[in-house]
C-alpha angles and dihedrals in degrees: 000000000000119000116217115242113247116217118212122196138150103239100178112029117195120247133185088263095047107026096168139044126178153122093074135159137187127219131184112238125217092263091054097255121127125242118204116195119184141163116259110200125203094207138028100255132085088244094055119121114263145177130207113247128189138204131185128217120197095182104059094274100308092117133013132210127233118301117257133190113261100170132008121226094279092159089079098233113155 
């Protein structure tokens, strides 16, 4: 029996400006590509302001395109 190869890659590395990413999900789009949407926090705490960012993969998650804004910080955190 063949075992599928598992690819591992850090997709959203933390930076001093965005030290935390989380609460993400992936959906398959009608064209077969994958859409990853995740929270990008501008502070280390759960109460930090955040936006939702998205990335698309057209090769089953092996590589990901540039991040793009999906939702502004409409929650009003500052």
